[in-house]
C-alpha positions, 0 to 999 in steps of 0.5 A: 350482975350488971354488964358494963361492956361496950358492945357494938350497936346499930347505927340508929342507936341502942335498943333499936331495931331487931336483936341480932343473934348469931348461931354457928356449928362448932364442928369440923366433920358431919356438920350437915347432920345438924340442921339450922335452928328454925323459928317455931311455926305451927304448920298444917293448921286451919286459919280459915276462921277469923277466930281460929287460934292459929290467927290469934295475935297472942299465939302468933307472938308467943310462937315467934319468940321460940326457935327449934333445934331438931334432933340430928340422928335416930337413937334408942338407948336403954339403961343397965348396971354392970356386974359391979353395979355401975350404971351404963348405957345400952344401944338398943338398936344394936346392929340396926343402929344408923350410928356406928357403936364406936361413935355413940360414946362420943355423942352421948354420955352418962353423968357420973352417978354421984352428980345425979340430982336424985339417986334413982334418976340417971342423967345423960348428956347429948353433945351438940355443936350449936353455939349462939352469940350476941353483940348486946346483952342477950340471954338464952333460955333452953327448954323442952319442946312443949308444943310437940306431941309425942305418942310415946312420951320420953321417960323423963324430963329435959334440963333447961338453962338460962345464961348470957350468950353475949358473955358466955357463948358455949356449945349447947347440950341436951341434958335429960333426967331419966325418971323411968330408966326401965323405959328406953329413950327414943330420939328421932332425926328431925323431931324437935329436940329442944326450943330456945328463947332469947331475951334482950333489953326490950321484949318488943324487939324481934329476934333476927337469927343469922348464921355467923362465922367462927372467926379467929376472935370468936374461936379464941374467946370460946377457947378462953372460957370453955372447960371452966365448968370442970374447975369452978362450981359456979361459972357465973362468977367468972362473967366479969373475967370473961367480960374483960377478955371479950372481943368487941364483936362476936357476930360476923354474919356468914357470907351467903348465910 
């Protein structure tokens, strides 16, 4: 779909300089739990040898184009079915959980069984407050943290996704397809939850990630498009209508951010 909206551009013209991407947390309480996204950088690797992979331009270029979102809390979930055969989640940590049991339901949800892609693979969603914005055509791709090694691999796969943050800014979620529901899902605070990558008009332009303000205009626009997935099967068909309502500027850097 061709995007014709007139975005605000840098003073030196379209397609010049870094691509500015804004991020913010759409949350009133507990925002401190959600660490800022950070550029992916290999730490504690040897760079002493000139031929080290850590000094390879191709590796450095690849890593510089991904940003990591870390897990905000510790969680251990199991899968079960109740006496009527309905699927349900179990807080395996029990009373030892760092999260109050009453709060888990607001963070994690089990997708309705009829919406699972495969009948034997439950799908869960972890609600997150991260929103990414841009004032020129930019797509975000959300994908699994493929460079992070886990000695205890997750019992399934992460749902990825790609959409334009210049037209459709919305809170991201962590969606997981549970291939082996006999094994628990174990998430640890601080470990990579997923990566995001941004695509603009020129792949040579670097990405500048800045914390943005939730201005009244941004709030109104997000509210305008939010929840559409509950009423329309193909939300991408609404991009043209969203374009017509979009304010001229979404990214307003947070003071001191």
